C-alpha positions in Angstrom: 13.2 24.2 33.2 15.4 27.2 32.7 15.4 30.4 34.7 16.6 33.9 33.8 18.2 35.9 36.5 17.3 39.6 36.5 18.0 42.4 38.9 14.7 41.7 40.8 14.7 37.9 40.9 14.6 34.7 38.9 11.9 34.1 36.2 11.2 31.0 34.2 12.0 31.3 30.5 9.0 31.7 28.3 7.4 28.4 27.1 5.2 27.9 24.0 1.7 29.2 24.4 -1.1 26.8 25.0 -2.5 27.6 21.6 0.8 26.8 19.9 1.1 23.5 21.9 -2.5 22.6 21.0 -1.8 23.3 17.3 1.4 21.1 17.4 -0.5 18.3 19.1 -3.4 18.5 16.6 -1.1 18.4 13.7 0.6 15.3 15.1 -2.8 13.5 15.7 -3.9 14.4 12.1 -0.7 13.1 10.7 -1.1 9.8 12.6 -4.7 9.5 11.4 -3.5 10.0 7.8 -0.9 7.2 8.3 -3.5 4.8 9.6 -5.8 5.6 6.6 -3.0 5.0 4.1 -2.1 1.7 5.8 -5.8 0.5 5.8 -6.2 1.6 2.2 -3.5 -0.9 1.0 -4.7 -3.7 3.3 -7.9 -5.2 1.8 -8.4 -7.6 4.7 -8.3 -4.9 7.3 -6.1 -4.7 10.4 -6.5 -4.9 14.2 -5.3 -2.0 16.3 -2.3 -3.9 17.5 -1.4 -4.7 13.9 -1.6 -1.0 12.9 0.6 0.1 15.7 3.1 -2.7 15.0 3.3 -2.0 11.3 3.8 1.7 12.0 6.3 1.0 14.7 4.5 3.1 17.4 6.3 2.0 20.5 6.3 -0.9 23.0 2.5 -1.2 23.2 1.3 -0.9 19.6 -2.4 -1.5 20.4 -2.4 1.3 22.9 -0.8 3.7 20.5 -3.1 2.9 17.5 -6.5 2.4 19.2 -7.2 6.1 19.9 -6.6 7.1 16.2 -8.8 4.2 15.0 -11.6 5.3 17.4 -11.4 8.8 16.1 -11.4 7.7 12.5 -14.4 5.5 13.2 -16.3 8.4 14.7 -15.5 10.5 11.7 -16.8 7.7 9.4 -13.4 7.0 7.8 -13.1 3.4 9.1 -15.5 0.7 10.3 -15.4 -2.6 12.1 -17.1 -5.1 9.8 -19.5 -7.5 11.6 -18.7 -10.4 9.3 -14.9 -10.4 10.1 -13.8 -12.3 13.2 -11.5 -10.5 15.7 -7.8 -11.3 15.4 -5.8 -12.7 18.3 -2.8 -10.6 19.5 0.1 -13.1 19.7 1.7 -11.1 22.6 -1.3 -10.5 24.9 -3.5 -13.3 23.7 -6.5 -10.9 23.5 -8.7 -10.6 20.5 -8.9 -7.3 18.7 -11.6 -6.0 16.3 -10.5 -5.6 12.7 -10.8 -2.2 11.1 -11.3 -1.4 7.4 -11.4 1.8 5.5 -14.7 3.2 4.3 -15.4 4.8 0.9 -15.4 8.2 2.7 -12.0 7.4 4.0 -10.7 6.6 0.6 -12.2 9.7 -0.9 -10.5 11.8 1.8 -7.1 10.3 1.0 -7.7 10.9 -2.7 -8.7 14.5 -2.0 -5.5 15.1 0.1 -3.4 13.6 -2.6 -4.9 16.0 -5.2 -4.2 19.0 -3.0 -0.5 18.2 -2.7 
């Protein structure tokens, strides 16, 4: 943290407003959601959260990085967990993870974004 010295004392330098920080965070989240949808669109067998995070190289704990975006996309109706597909075992943790697949709504959203560009 930087300080500015004035005649009457020290003050912290201005930081981005909360609105600006919120906007930057929201854009980052939307960008990650888009990456997840694009990846699922080219993966017909679907992917587990740890596979998504691993393929997108999202840090040391790929499942932890990808799971929130998948949950958000599921709530939005862009991805789903098919009941007829068995969970996949994470080779690192040994835990099973649900497989996610893109919905028709998710595909339409990607096509719409591509047309707008």
